[in-house]
SEDO-494055 format. One record per residue: x, y, z of N, C-alpha, C, O in turn. Coordinates in steps of 0.02 Angstrom, whole numbers, padded with zeros to 5 digits, always signed. Atoms other than C-alpha are relative to their C-alpha. Example, Ala and Ser with C-alpha at 12.3 -4.5 7.8 and 13.67 -1.06 7.14 Angstrom:
# SEDO-494055
+00045-00059+00000+00615-00225+00390+00045+00060+00000+00097+00059+00033;-00042-00059-00003+00684-00053+00357-00039+00055+00037-00014+00110+00045;
# end
This chain:
# SEDO-494055
+00030-00041-00020+05570-00953+06105-00073-00023+00034-00107-00043-00013;+00048+00038-00012+05418-01019+06204-00060+00036-00020-00062+00097-00014;+00058-00007+00016+05241-01015+06139-00050+00003+00051-00106+00024+00038;+00045+00014-00063+05162-01046+06314-00027+00074+00005+00005+00125-00009;+00013-00063-00023+05045-00913+06369-00021-00007+00078-00043-00057+00107;+00007-00005-00058+05029-00846+06532-00056-00021+00025-00104-00013-00014;+00054+00020-00023+04899-00923+06655-00045+00053+00015-00024+00100+00048;+00053-00055-00014+04734-00815+06662-00004-00003+00065-00008-00057+00095;-00006-00005-00063+04736-00738+06826-00094+00027+00009-00121+00074-00020;+00064-00025-00014+04538-00743+06906-00007+00063+00040+00030+00074+00088;+00009-00054-00046+04470-00579+06971-00055-00014+00049-00105-00037+00023;+00040+00015-00059+04372-00600+07142-00066+00059-00021-00054+00115-00044;+00067-00037-00003+04191-00523+07134-00050+00003+00060-00083-00048+00070;+00040-00001-00057+04093-00472+07286-00083-00009-00023-00105+00031-00064;+00061+00002+00015+03905-00535+07275-00042-00033+00070-00027-00077+00111;+00044-00005-00063+03768-00527+07400-00059-00045-00026-00090-00040-00079;+00061+00053+00026+03641-00677+07408-00075+00041+00017-00077+00069+00072;+00061-00033-00019+03449-00598+07406-00039-00048+00029-00040-00109+00025;+00061+00036-00031+03313-00635+07502-00054-00007-00026-00088+00042-00042;+00084+00009+00042+03152-00719+07422-00047+00052+00056-00038+00062+00117;+00049-00036-00027+03012-00607+07466-00077-00032-00027-00087-00057-00083;+00065+00032+00021+02823-00663+07468-00050+00053-00037-00075+00102-00009;+00042-00052+00037+02723-00572+07346-00082-00024+00019-00106-00080+00013;+00075+00007-00004+02535-00543+07391-00036+00037-00045-00009+00084-00073;+00041-00015+00046+02383-00512+07287-00033+00059+00042-00059+00055+00098;+00046-00071-00026+02313-00317+07307-00059-00009-00011-00068-00040-00063;+00069+00003+00013+02129-00311+07316-00006+00069-00028+00022+00120-00010;+00030-00061+00053+02051-00191+07188-00080+00009+00017-00121-00036+00025;+00078-00010+00001+01880-00100+07209-00016+00025-00059+00014+00077-00073;+00020-00029+00047+01801-00067+07061-00057+00049+00014-00096+00025+00056;+00041-00059+00003+01685+00109+07048-00040+00013-00053-00034+00070-00076;+00034-00017+00068+01575+00107+06903-00001+00070-00009-00020+00106+00037;+00016-00074+00026+01580+00279+06801-00047+00008-00058-00038-00038-00098;+00048-00003+00060+01451+00321+06669+00042+00060-00045+00054+00111-00013;-00027-00047+00037+01539+00426+06528+00029+00035+00019+00014+00093+00032;-00048-00054-00032+01691+00476+06587+00040+00034-00053+00045+00012-00110;-00042-00048+00048+01794+00598+06503+00094-00005+00011+00125+00018+00059;-00081+00015-00010+01994+00547+06475+00029+00033-00037+00002+00034-00093;-00036-00032+00039+02131+00661+06407+00066-00049-00013+00113-00046+00027;-00062+00044+00009+02260+00530+06338+00022+00021-00079-00010+00049-00124;-00023+00003+00059+02382+00521+06203-00040-00050-00052-00054-00108-00036;+00035+00050+00054+02288+00451+06030+00041-00011-00066+00066+00033-00100;-00039+00021+00041+02371+00359+05914-00033+00030-00074-00086+00005-00093;+00027-00014+00066+02339+00450+05738+00004-00041-00054-00045-00058-00087;-00038+00041+00060+02453+00348+05610+00065-00026+00021+00104+00008+00055;-00058+00034-00018+02591+00224+05627+00031-00029-00062+00033-00090-00073;-00019+00006+00068+02666+00238+05453+00091-00037+00010+00132-00026+00054;-00061+00027+00007+02821+00134+05403+00031+00042-00065+00008+00036-00121;-00049-00038+00047+02950+00251+05305+00046-00026-00022+00085-00050+00020;-00057+00034+00021+03072+00182+05181+00061+00070-00015+00058+00125-00041;-00060-00070-00007+03235+00288+05199+00065-00033-00040+00094-00084-00022;-00060+00045+00025+03375+00251+05078+00062+00045-00007+00061+00094-00043;-00063-00051-00010+03549+00329+05114+00059-00035-00044+00060-00095-00053;-00065+00023+00008+03718+00312+05040+00056+00038+00025+00051+00099+00028;-00046-00051-00037+03877+00367+05123+00069-00022-00008+00058-00081-00023;-00065+00009+00002+04074+00343+05112+00020+00009+00074-00008+00055+00105;-00028+00011-00069+04165+00303+05286+00075-00019-00002+00096-00075-00016;-00072+00018-00009+04346+00317+05308+00028-00048+00058+00005-00043+00115;-00029+00045-00050+04436+00195+05406+00074+00004+00007+00118-00006-00035;-00074-00002+00003+04589+00222+05490+00027-00037+00086+00006-00015+00140;-00044+00011+00068+04695+00132+05503-00041-00048-00049-00099-00064-00034;+00017+00024+00041+04668+00037+05357-00034-00076+00017-00017-00108+00067;+00033+00066-00037+04548-00128+05363+00025-00058-00059+00049-00045-00115;-00002+00064+00039+04566-00300+05286-00056-00037+00006-00056-00084-00034;+00058+00031-00006+04405-00364+05333-00038+00019+00047-00013+00029+00102;+00039-00030-00046+04250-00303+05413-00042-00063+00035-00063-00110+00002;+00021+00047-00032+04178-00404+05558-00064-00004+00024-00101-00053+00021;+00079-00027-00014+04024-00326+05621-00017+00060+00002+00024+00098+00027;+00040-00059+00009+03921-00186+05596-00069+00004+00052-00121-00025+00036;+00059-00005-00030+03798-00145+05733-00039+00070-00028-00007+00115-00054;+00038-00070+00020+03652-00002+05692-00055-00002+00054-00083-00049+00083;+00048-00020-00046+03540+00103+05794-00029+00070-00030+00009+00112-00053;+00040-00072+00016+03413+00254+05749-00009+00036+00055-00034+00016+00108;+00018-00044-00042+03415+00408+05831-00054+00062-00041-00036+00087-00094;+00050-00052+00027+03258+00538+05790+00023+00057+00024+00029+00063+00085;+00011-00084-00018+03286+00732+05788-00054+00004-00007-00076+00012+00050;+00043-00039-00008+03135+00776+05745-00059-00049-00032-00038-00091-00073;+00059+00044+00034+02957+00684+05692-00064+00063-00007-00105+00064+00039;+00048-00055-00008+02840+00844+05647-00053-00002-00052-00045-00014-00112;+00066+00000+00054+02665+00855+05572-00021+00060-00035-00049+00097+00005;+00015-00061+00014+02630+00999+05472-00064-00005-00061-00055-00023-00119;+00056+00019+00024+02430+00999+05423-00009+00052-00069+00006+00112-00074;+00022-00041+00071+02371+01052+05238-00079+00002-00023-00104+00038-00066;+00062+00002+00022+02202+01008+05228-00058-00017+00064-00045-00060+00105;+00030-00001-00056+02059+01026+05351-00078+00002-00023-00100+00017-00078;+00082+00001+00014+01866+01008+05369-00012+00016+00085+00020-00003+00134;+00025-00015-00056+01768+01083+05505-00042-00043+00064-00096-00062+00040;+00039+00034-00067+01690+00997+05666-00059+00035+00009-00059+00093+00029;+00071-00038-00003+01501+01033+05662-00010+00014+00067+00001-00021+00116;+00011-00032-00069+01452+01148+05794+00059+00034+00030+00054+00065+00083;-00066-00028-00029+01621+01207+05828+00042+00048-00037+00023+00072-00091;-00032-00066+00060+01756+01337+05762+00062-00048+00009+00112-00012+00010;-00053+00027+00000+01891+01188+05779+00001-00053-00047-00052-00083-00053;-00006+00037+00069+01949+01080+05627+00040-00063+00025+00081-00068+00070;-00042+00069-00010+02000+00890+05606+00044+00023-00063+00025+00066-00102;-00058+00008+00057+02159+00875+05481-00020-00058-00034-00031-00108+00000;+00006+00045+00038+02126+00770+05336+00053-00009-00045+00047-00056-00083;-00065+00021+00035+02299+00776+05251+00036+00049+00025+00022+00109+00032;-00067-00047-00030+02465+00831+05324+00065-00042-00031+00067-00099-00056;-00077+00026+00030+02659+00813+05273+00046-00014+00089+00052+00022+00138;-00034+00009-00072+02759+00728+05420+00072+00006-00032+00099-00013-00085;-00091-00013+00016+02939+00778+05421+00045-00039+00058+00045-00034+00119;-00048+00039-00070+03075+00653+05496+00057+00006-00025+00072-00008-00083;-00055+00002-00003+03232+00685+05527+00045-00030+00049+00019-00038+00104;+00010+00044-00056+03355+00583+05625+00097-00007-00032+00129+00031-00068;-00063+00030+00036+03536+00480+05591-00002-00075+00049-00023-00088+00106;-00024+00060-00014+03595+00303+05595+00057-00006+00035+00107+00014+00005;-00078+00005-00008+03738+00267+05700+00023-00060+00004-00008-00107+00028;-00011+00060+00019+03832+00144+05658+00082-00023+00031+00132+00012+00021;-00055+00029-00022+03968+00036+05744+00031-00053-00016+00015-00108+00005;-00038+00035+00041+04105-00038+05633+00051-00043+00026+00102-00014+00042;-00053+00039-00033+04207-00183+05701+00051-00039-00059+00037-00092-00088;-00039+00045+00066+04347-00234+05571+00073-00017+00030+00088+00005+00085;-00064+00015+00002+04524-00302+05565+00050+00027-00043+00040+00030-00104;-00045-00035+00036+04677-00218+05517+00035-00044-00021+00020-00102-00007;-00055+00037+00020+04834-00283+05429+00051-00037+00053+00090-00083+00038;-00049+00009-00047+04927-00301+05594-00022-00080+00004-00078-00100-00008;-00001+00077-00015+04960-00497+05632-00027-00008+00081-00005+00020+00132;+00024-00006-00095+04863-00537+05803-00031+00068+00015-00042+00076+00075;+00002-00059-00033+04816-00365+05815-00075+00004+00010-00119-00026-00021;+00071-00020-00028+04662-00296+05908-00060+00013-00055-00049+00043-00107;+00047-00036+00051+04505-00267+05817-00013+00074+00029-00016+00089+00089;+00014-00052+00018+04470-00090+05765-00068+00025+00001-00111-00003-00032;+00072-00019-00002+04314+00015+05809-00002+00059-00027+00038+00102-00009;+00028-00070+00017+04235+00156+05713-00070+00013-00012-00107-00010-00056;+00072-00054-00003+04081+00263+05749-00022+00036-00051+00014+00084-00065;+00018-00048+00060+03990+00340+05604-00068+00017+00018-00107-00031+00022;+00060-00013+00015+03834+00439+05619-00013+00019-00079+00019+00064-00107;+00031-00026+00063+03737+00441+05441-00066+00037-00003-00119+00007+00002;+00054-00038+00001+03623+00589+05427-00066-00024-00050-00058-00037-00109;+00051+00002+00064+03448+00560+05346-00061+00046+00024-00075+00052+00084;+00059-00035-00003+03297+00671+05326-00048-00002-00069-00026-00003-00126;+00048-00009+00053+03132+00677+05221-00073+00005+00024-00081+00001+00085;+00070-00004-00006+02939+00692+05215-00043-00061-00029-00020-00101-00070;+00039+00035+00018+02796+00595+05193-00068+00016-00002-00089+00044+00048;+00066-00019-00016+02613+00615+05151-00042-00037+00032-00043-00096+00015;+00056+00038-00037+02469+00563+05274-00060+00032-00004-00064+00093+00004;+00066-00008+00008+02294+00566+05250-00036-00013+00067-00001-00043+00107;+00038+00007-00059+02166+00560+05393-00070+00007-00011-00099+00050-00043;-00013+00046-00052+02085+00469+05467+00035-00074-00040+00021-00092-00097;-00044+00049+00052+02207+00315+05417-00047-00068-00002-00030-00113-00040;+00040+00053+00004+02064+00185+05449-00071+00050+00007-00079+00107+00030;+00073-00030+00001+01874+00218+05427-00022+00013+00074-00017-00028+00119;+00034-00015-00070+01798+00303+05576+00054+00002+00056+00034+00005+00114;-00048-00012-00033+01982+00315+05648+00010+00088+00031-00014+00138+00004;-00024-00080-00025+02051+00480+05756+00046+00023-00062+00078-00012-00101;-00035-00048+00038+02122+00641+05660+00018+00042+00044-00008+00049+00099;-00030-00049-00040+02231+00771+05716-00051+00046+00008-00089+00050-00041;+00044-00046-00012+02117+00913+05798+00032+00063+00009+00070+00063+00057;-00032-00068+00001+02176+01102+05771-00046+00046+00000-00092+00049-00040;+00039-00056+00007+02104+01250+05822+00029+00069-00034+00079+00093-00007;-00037-00063+00018+02145+01412+05722-00004+00066+00024-00059+00092+00017;-00003-00078-00033+02186+01588+05805-00039+00040-00066-00031+00033-00127;+00036-00074+00036+02075+01739+05735+00011+00065+00026+00021+00081+00084;-00016-00063-00026+02100+01904+05733-00040+00049-00042-00041+00045-00104;+00063-00042+00050+01963+02042+05676+00019+00065+00041+00051+00071+00093;-00020-00060+00002+01963+02224+05664-00056+00043-00017-00088+00032-00068;+00075-00040+00019+01816+02360+05670+00031+00070+00003+00070+00091+00046;-00019-00084+00017+01842+02544+05603-00058+00025+00007-00111-00005+00012;+00059-00041-00013+01738+02691+05622-00001+00056-00041+00052+00081-00060;-00009-00059+00029+01677+02835+05530+00004+00060+00041-00011+00059+00101;+00003-00054-00042+01701+03010+05577-00062+00029+00008-00097+00049-00038;+00075-00005-00033+01549+03047+05691+00001+00086-00018-00058+00103-00011;+00003-00055+00010+01573+03227+05650-00038+00012-00083-00094+00034-00093;+00016+00000+00063+01565+03221+05456-00037-00062-00045-00066-00062-00099;+00038+00064+00045+01504+03047+05409+00031-00008-00053+00010-00057-00083;-00017+00005+00060+01600+03063+05267+00072-00032+00006+00087-00049-00051;-00064+00023+00005+01783+02994+05309+00002-00050+00051-00046-00062+00087;-00002+00056-00053+01859+02850+05420+00039+00054+00051+00065+00108+00035;-00041-00009-00064+01934+02885+05594+00065-00034+00001+00065-00094+00017;-00049+00050-00014+02102+02828+05594+00033-00012+00074+00069-00058+00094;-00019+00014-00063+02132+02856+05761-00035-00046+00059-00017-00048+00117;+00039+00032-00036+02003+02742+05828-00021-00070-00045-00038-00077-00104;+00020+00078+00032+01972+02548+05803+00006-00040+00065+00041-00028+00115;+00004+00041-00039+01921+02402+05892+00032-00063-00020+00022-00081-00078;-00034+00060+00011+02022+02243+05897-00014-00047+00041-00015-00033+00101;+00013+00060-00040+01979+02061+05952+00043-00057-00034+00042-00071-00094;-00042+00055+00009+02102+01920+05956-00020-00062+00045-00026-00060+00107;+00018+00065-00027+02054+01735+05986+00052-00038-00016+00065-00051-00075;-00073+00047+00001+02218+01625+06022-00037-00068+00023-00081-00073+00066;+00029+00057-00027+02184+01445+06030+00063-00039+00011+00108-00037-00031;-00057+00026-00008+02307+01345+06107-00005-00079-00012-00056-00104+00011;+00016+00053+00044+02331+01168+06019+00045-00045+00036+00101-00021+00046;-00032+00063-00007+02397+00999+06084+00056-00011-00064+00034-00010-00122;-00055+00014+00046+02562+00967+05982-00011-00063-00015-00010-00102+00033;-00027+00066+00025+02565+00810+05880+00064-00002+00010+00101+00047+00005;-00059+00025-00020+02711+00699+05932+00015-00058-00032-00030-00094-00052;-00027+00078+00020+02809+00549+05873+00038-00036+00039+00076-00010+00080;-00030+00063-00041+02870+00392+05945+00043-00044-00034+00013-00061-00085;-00043+00049+00050+03002+00277+05862-00036-00066+00029-00060-00073+00085;+00035+00064-00018+02933+00100+05859+00060-00053-00010+00091-00087+00032;-00038+00057+00012+03038-00005+05756+00053+00021-00061+00028+00068-00094;-00048-00003+00040+03201+00000+05631+00015-00049-00032+00044-00092+00001;-00030+00072+00040+03238-00134+05500+00048+00024-00065+00035+00063-00110;-00058-00045+00033+03401-00101+05413+00010-00064-00057+00005-00121-00036;-00017+00014+00062+03440-00168+05234+00069+00018-00031+00064+00064-00071;-00070-00031+00022+03632-00140+05187+00056-00051-00015+00067-00109+00003;-00058+00020+00044+03776-00167+05085+00045+00037+00000+00041+00093-00026;-00056-00034-00014+03938-00122+05133+00062-00024-00049+00059-00083-00067;-00038+00031+00050+04091-00142+05012+00053+00049+00001+00046+00098+00038;-00060-00046-00003+04263-00056+04976-00004+00026-00081-00010-00016-00125;+00022-00028+00067+04242+00060+04814+00047-00022-00046+00036-00024-00107;-00049+00022+00051+04406-00006+04751+00017-00077+00028+00027-00084+00089;+00008+00059-00029+04418-00203+04759+00075-00007-00003+00120+00013-00041;-00068+00018-00022+04557-00271+04843+00022-00078+00025-00014-00119+00054;-00009+00077-00008+04658-00433+04856-00018-00021+00083-00032+00019+00127;+00017+00031-00057+04626-00550+05002+00035+00030+00074+00008+00040+00129;-00023-00034-00052+04760-00475+05104+00014+00067+00001+00051+00097+00039;-00013-00083+00025+04755-00305+05035-00039+00040+00048-00077+00013+00088;+00042-00041-00059+04685-00150+05137-00034+00048-00041-00016+00064-00097;+00034-00054+00023+04557-00020+05113-00011+00055+00041-00014+00041+00100;+00015-00069-00039+04525+00150+05182-00076+00021+00000-00105+00040+00050;+00086-00022-00004+04338+00187+05130-00040-00061-00006-00032-00109-00044;+00058+00052+00004+04191+00084+05169-00062+00041-00040-00083+00095-00020;+00051-00033+00033+04059+00129+05048-00073-00043+00034-00073-00104+00045;+00061+00047-00026+03868+00082+05119-00050+00025-00038-00061+00085-00044;+00095-00020+00010+03696+00087+05047-00046-00030+00042-00047-00091+00054;+00045+00030-00059+03568+00066+05169-00077+00015-00011-00096+00073-00015;+00065-00013+00008+03384+00043+05145-00029-00019+00086-00018-00069+00120;+00041-00004-00066+03282+00080+05309-00062+00003-00002-00093+00049-00027;+00077+00000-00014+03118+00031+05348-00023+00038+00072-00024+00003+00123;+00006-00031-00070+03074+00162+05492-00073-00008+00017-00113+00012-00026;+00063-00019-00018+02913+00145+05584-00008+00031+00061+00020+00012+00113;-00010-00040-00058+02862+00282+05695-00080+00002+00018-00121-00019-00023;+00058-00010-00007+02705+00321+05785-00016+00085+00002+00023+00126+00026;+00017-00062-00016+02615+00483+05777-00081+00003+00042-00135-00024+00028;+00050-00012-00058+02502+00537+05925-00021+00085+00005+00012+00131-00022;+00011-00052-00021+02410+00681+05990-00040+00011+00063-00100+00008+00049;+00030-00012-00052+02350+00716+06169-00075+00028-00024-00079+00082-00053;+00063-00016+00013+02149+00715+06146-00056-00018+00062-00038-00057+00107;+00041+00013-00046+02003+00705+06255-00043-00055-00022-00054-00048-00082;+00039+00054+00010+01899+00554+06243-00063-00024+00043-00057-00025+00104;+00048+00024-00056+01730+00488+06313-00025-00066-00026-00047-00079-00081;+00018+00066+00002+01698+00314+06345-00066-00025+00033-00080-00008+00090;+00070+00020-00017+01526+00232+06360+00004-00017+00092-00028+00019+00130;-00007+00031-00066+01566+00145+06536+00081-00024+00031+00118-00063+00001;-00064+00017-00038+01720+00125+06647+00003-00015+00074-00045-00001+00110;-00011+00011-00090+01774+00078+06829+00062+00034+00017+00120+00019+00000;-00068-00025-00055+01884+00181+06933+00024-00051+00035-00016-00082+00070;-00018+00049-00048+01997+00062+07014+00046+00025+00046+00097+00056+00031;-00019-00017-00069+02040+00086+07201+00037-00056+00021+00008-00111+00019;-00023+00052-00032+02174-00020+07278-00020+00002+00072-00024+00054+00105;+00030+00004-00067+02109-00094+07445+00066-00025+00054+00073-00081+00079;-00067+00014-00043+02272-00093+07547-00011-00002+00077-00011+00052+00107;+00029+00004-00063+02220-00166+07724+00070+00019+00035+00125+00021+00009;-00045-00025-00051+02318-00111+07868+00027+00083-00008+00051+00115+00038;-00009-00069-00011+02347+00062+07816-00034+00039+00010-00013+00093+00030;+00051-00055-00034+02177+00140+07847-00043-00045+00025-00062-00099+00002;+00053+00049-00049+02066+00078+07980-00055-00005-00035-00085+00037-00069;+00065+00039+00030+01932-00031+07928-00080+00052+00018-00081+00088+00068;+00056-00047-00014+01757+00065+07930-00050-00046+00035-00076-00096+00011;+00047+00047-00030+01651-00004+08055-00059+00000+00010-00077+00054+00034;+00077-00011-00004+01465-00036+08059-00027+00049+00066-00003+00048+00123;+00035-00030-00048+01353+00081+08152-00042-00031+00043-00092-00052+00015;+00019+00036-00038+01295+00001+08307-00077+00004+00011-00102+00058+00024;+00066-00029-00025+01107-00031+08337-00019-00014+00055-00006-00070+00076;+00003-00002-00065+01050+00001+08495-00082-00004+00014-00124+00039-00002;+00089+00007+00008+00868-00072+08535-00034+00033+00075+00003+00038+00125;+00035-00033-00057+00743+00011+08670+00010-00042+00047+00018-00004+00096;-00009+00053-00045+00767-00135+08780+00075-00002+00036+00085-00020+00094;-00062+00010-00044+00953-00125+08813+00023+00085+00023-00002+00138+00004;-00008-00072-00035+01034+00019+08916+00061+00005-00021+00083-00044-00051;-00057-00027+00042+01190+00103+08861+00052-00007+00056+00111+00009+00046;
# end
């Protein structure tokens, strides 16, 4: 029996040579603005949460050796629940001084392993490891830093006496007032995930033995941003306007006509 391999066939690929383009600098015209008000996302906190999970993953067909494990994090929710408040002077809005941050998601694991087959192809197993938890946050995170801002809706009711007897209440007459404040909801962004992981078979196997269960212990340091859209006023700023020559006719100076000149 011959051990020679068949020659590798090359596959042609169609390619197109790109034409080099010449970049030109766009002139920017700054216009000073005093005390502009901006409505932008503000970073309230950037905590790193340590998540510890343990799980068993079934491998079919059975494995003899783990080759590689790739991991990614997918977040289903990052929710901030305020629990302590302080009123903003001169307003009916409140700053949040303490809150619970709820985080939930899953770790997507892509496990590549070898089976017992001689010269067999690498096997692939994808597993989603769920996690959830909460953390206690205090605001501001740094002295003078931003805090979540929330407006609480209010409901008021006024009742009336019986105008005839002045001795009992009128149940058929009432005044109602509702004040509803619509708040910018704090939201989260995924920043980084640092994995520390130990994978092993619960039952020790011989070097050429197989195992069907992979037990994993994961320590995940998850960094997220907590933001809220707020209005900020900055002392001085420049409004930048691009000067695109050729798209708009240039402004011509007004001609000066001297009395001695004829039109």
